[in-house]
N, C-alpha and C positions, 0 to 999 in steps of 0.2 A: 649782586656787583654793577656797577655803574660804568656806562661806555661811553669813552670819549669824545666830548660835543667838537675837539679840533679834527679837523678832514685828513686824511692821512692817503696815501700810496705809498705800492711796495715796487721799490724797483729792482731790475732784475739785469743782471750784467754776466755775461756768458765771454770767458776770457781763456785761453790758451792755460794749463796746467802751471802753475808757479806763480802768476799773477794777479791774484786776490790779493795780496798784499798791496797791490799796486794801485788795485781799485778802492780798497779799503784807506789809503793815505790819502786819495784825492776828495773821497767822500767827507774824509772828517776834516780836511781843510775846508771843505764847505759847510760843515756846521753839523754832520752825521757824529755819533756816539758809538754805534756799532752795528752790525751786521750777522749774517749767516751764510757759510762757504760749503757747496753740497760738491761734493766730487763727481764727474759726469762723462759719457762720452760720446762724443761728438758725430754725424751720421754723413756729413758731405761727400757727395760724390767728386769724380775729377769732372765732370760737366762745370760743376758751382766754381771748380778752383780754376778752370781757365776763360770764364766768363767774367770774376771778378780778381782773375790774376793773383793769385795769394794760393799760399800751401796751406791745407788744413790739417794741423794738429787733432788727432782724436781724443786726447785727454784734454778736459774740459775742467772748468771750474764756474759755478753759476754762485754770484754772491746776491743774496737777498737783502734789500735796507726798506725798513720803515722809515720813510720819511714824512713830515708834515706836507703836504702840499704846499704850503707856500715856501717852500726850499727847493721843491721838486727840482725846478729846471735849471738852478744853479748846481746843485751836485751830478743832475745826468749829465751836464756840458762840462764839468770838472772829470767826470770820472771819464768822459768820451777823448778828451785833453790830454790825458796821462796815458789810456787804455785804448783807443780805437782802432778800427781796422789800419790804420796806416803806423800801427806801432807793433813790438812785438808780441805784447797781449793778444793783439787782434781781436778786440771785445767789440760787441756788441751791447748796447745797453736800451733797456724799455721802462716803462712805467704801467701800473695797473694800477685802477681806484681800489680804496677797499673801502666796504659796507660800512664795520664796526670795528673797534678796539677795544681792548680790554687789558688791563697791566701795564700801561704806559706812564703810570703817576703811583709807586708806593704809596706815598703818603694819601694817596687816595683811596686803597685799597679797602676793602668791607673788613672793618675790625675780627668780627666772627672767624672771618674765612682766615688769617691771621692767627686768630688765635688756637684756632684747630688743626692749623697746621704743622707737625710735629718738625718741619726743617726750618721755620721759623725763626730766627734770632733769637726774637723778643721772650720765646718758650723758654721757663725753666727747664734744670734739668730732672725735674722730677714730672714735668708735664709731658716733656718727650719721652719718658720712660713710658709711659698708656702708650704711646704709637710708635714704637721705636724703628729706627730705620733699617728695610730687609737687608743692604750691603752687609750691615755692619753685625747684622746676627749671623751671616754665612762668614764675617771676617772670625769671629767669636767662636765658631764651631770647627774654623780649619784650625787654629790653634789650640785646642784641644786635643 
């Protein structure tokens, strides 16, 4: 499988629980198609709260977004405007360079990999029967 020649970075944005959609809305307006949200728990202490004059909500969400390097700064600034430290989301955002990426363009995917993947839409029902989805097997067993 060929790796992408385009340069990418991953943006991490840590916000109070319930604000990941605010982050994604801002990111989408800056050209992003999607992201991944991970639920997390913050560990800041009272000293940090006093120093930064903020209350730290322990429940957090981490939004991870893979972006082309050329739009990274625009996305970071859009996210910070929508959910930075001075907002209810109290978010911080940073980016990390990504060494290599595969899977960003299905059109360029290896045809043999797609053909042998039972979950690929292009496969016929007969091909899917060769390697059935394990979850479907459990459902059929439960129905009996």
